[in-house]
TIROZA-291029 format. One record per residue (C-alpha): x, y, z; residue in one letter; residue number from 0. Coordinates in Angstrom, 1 decimal. Last residue first. Layout:
N
+--------+--------+--------+---------+-----+
:     xx :     yy :     zz : residuo : num :
+--------+--------+--------+---------+-----+
:      X :      Y :      Z :       A : NUM :
...
+--------+--------+--------+---------+-----+
END
This chain:
97
+--------+--------+--------+---------+-----+
:     xx :     yy :     zz : residuo : num :
+--------+--------+--------+---------+-----+
:  106.6 :  149.5 :   88.1 :       X :  96 :
:  106.1 :  146.0 :   86.6 :       X :  95 :
:  106.6 :  146.9 :   83.0 :       X :  94 :
:  103.0 :  146.1 :   82.3 :       X :  93 :
:  101.8 :  148.4 :   85.0 :       X :  92 :
:  103.9 :  151.3 :   83.7 :       X :  91 :
:  102.4 :  150.7 :   80.3 :       X :  90 :
:   98.9 :  150.7 :   81.8 :       X :  89 :
:   99.7 :  154.0 :   83.6 :       X :  88 :
:  100.9 :  155.6 :   80.4 :       X :  87 :
:   97.7 :  154.4 :   78.6 :       X :  86 :
:   95.6 :  155.9 :   81.4 :       X :  85 :
:   97.4 :  159.2 :   81.0 :       X :  84 :
:   96.8 :  159.2 :   77.2 :       X :  83 :
:   93.1 :  158.5 :   77.9 :       X :  82 :
:   92.9 :  161.4 :   80.3 :       X :  81 :
:   94.2 :  163.7 :   77.6 :       X :  80 :
:   91.7 :  162.2 :   75.1 :       X :  79 :
:   88.9 :  162.8 :   77.6 :       X :  78 :
:   90.0 :  166.4 :   78.0 :       X :  77 :
:   89.8 :  166.9 :   74.2 :       X :  76 :
:   86.3 :  165.3 :   74.1 :       X :  75 :
:   85.2 :  167.6 :   76.9 :       X :  74 :
:   86.5 :  170.6 :   74.9 :       X :  73 :
:   84.7 :  169.5 :   71.8 :       X :  72 :
:   81.5 :  169.2 :   73.8 :       X :  71 :
:   82.1 :  172.8 :   74.9 :       X :  70 :
:   82.5 :  173.9 :   71.3 :       X :  69 :
:   79.3 :  172.1 :   70.3 :       X :  68 :
:   77.1 :  173.7 :   72.9 :       X :  67 :
:   73.8 :  172.8 :   71.2 :       X :  66 :
:   71.8 :  172.0 :   74.4 :       X :  65 :
:   71.7 :  168.2 :   73.6 :       X :  64 :
:   75.4 :  168.3 :   72.5 :       X :  63 :
:   76.5 :  169.7 :   75.8 :       X :  62 :
:   74.5 :  167.0 :   77.6 :       X :  61 :
:   76.0 :  164.3 :   75.4 :       X :  60 :
:   79.5 :  165.3 :   76.3 :       X :  59 :
:   78.7 :  165.8 :   80.0 :       X :  58 :
:   77.3 :  162.3 :   80.2 :       X :  57 :
:   80.3 :  160.8 :   78.5 :       X :  56 :
:   82.6 :  162.9 :   80.7 :       X :  55 :
:   81.1 :  161.3 :   83.7 :       X :  54 :
:   81.9 :  157.9 :   82.2 :       X :  53 :
:   85.6 :  159.0 :   82.4 :       X :  52 :
:   85.6 :  158.1 :   86.1 :       X :  51 :
:   85.5 :  154.4 :   85.1 :       X :  50 :
:   88.7 :  154.7 :   83.2 :       X :  49 :
:   90.3 :  156.7 :   85.9 :       X :  48 :
:   89.4 :  154.0 :   88.5 :       X :  47 :
:   90.9 :  151.3 :   86.2 :       X :  46 :
:   94.1 :  153.3 :   85.7 :       X :  45 :
:   94.5 :  154.0 :   89.4 :       X :  44 :
:   94.2 :  150.3 :   90.2 :       X :  43 :
:   96.8 :  149.4 :   87.6 :       X :  42 :
:   99.2 :  152.1 :   88.7 :       X :  41 :
:   99.7 :  150.4 :   92.1 :       X :  40 :
:  101.5 :  152.6 :   94.6 :       X :  39 :
:   98.7 :  155.2 :   94.2 :       X :  38 :
:   96.2 :  153.0 :   96.1 :       X :  37 :
:   98.7 :  152.0 :   98.8 :       X :  36 :
:   99.6 :  155.6 :   99.6 :       X :  35 :
:   95.9 :  156.6 :   99.3 :       X :  34 :
:   95.1 :  154.3 :  102.3 :       X :  33 :
:   92.6 :  151.6 :  101.7 :       X :  32 :
:   89.6 :  151.4 :  104.0 :       X :  31 :
:   87.2 :  153.4 :  101.9 :       X :  30 :
:   88.3 :  151.7 :   98.7 :       X :  29 :
:   85.0 :  151.3 :   96.9 :       X :  28 :
:   82.8 :  154.2 :   98.1 :       X :  27 :
:   85.4 :  156.8 :   98.7 :       X :  26 :
:   87.6 :  155.9 :   95.7 :       X :  25 :
:   84.6 :  155.9 :   93.4 :       X :  24 :
:   83.5 :  159.3 :   94.8 :       X :  23 :
:   87.0 :  160.8 :   94.4 :       X :  22 :
:   87.3 :  159.5 :   90.8 :       X :  21 :
:   83.8 :  160.8 :   90.0 :       X :  20 :
:   84.8 :  164.3 :   91.3 :       X :  19 :
:   88.1 :  164.2 :   89.3 :       X :  18 :
:   86.2 :  162.9 :   86.2 :       X :  17 :
:   83.9 :  165.9 :   86.4 :       X :  16 :
:   86.6 :  168.5 :   87.0 :       X :  15 :
:   88.8 :  167.8 :   84.0 :       X :  14 :
:   86.1 :  167.6 :   81.3 :       X :  13 :
:   84.3 :  170.5 :   82.8 :       X :  12 :
:   87.4 :  172.6 :   82.5 :       X :  11 :
:   88.1 :  171.4 :   79.0 :       X :  10 :
:   84.5 :  172.1 :   78.0 :       X :   9 :
:   84.6 :  175.6 :   79.4 :       X :   8 :
:   87.9 :  176.2 :   77.6 :       X :   7 :
:   86.4 :  174.9 :   74.3 :       X :   6 :
:   83.7 :  177.5 :   74.5 :       X :   5 :
:   79.9 :  177.5 :   74.6 :       X :   4 :
:   79.2 :  178.7 :   78.1 :       X :   3 :
:   80.9 :  182.1 :   77.6 :       X :   2 :
:   81.9 :  183.4 :   81.0 :       X :   1 :
:   80.8 :  186.8 :   82.0 :       X :   0 :
+--------+--------+--------+---------+-----+
END
């Protein structure tokens, strides 16, 4: 059985939730834009990833409400990983790639 209060559970939730939110944001806002065009511009992807991290905010506070501190720590770690990826995309945007 999987332990609900573990860092691994938090990391998995911290990766899955923004992925789902990213897909939903892309589906509702860019429904006529092809994925090739979307991913050719790192600035658009960085903005969508930033918005998708709001799902992690909800998961973080939900884990804290139910006293799953280790899972909340995992969500926070996943958020920092996503933040580093967003920073890389922003640097690529500034360099004109």
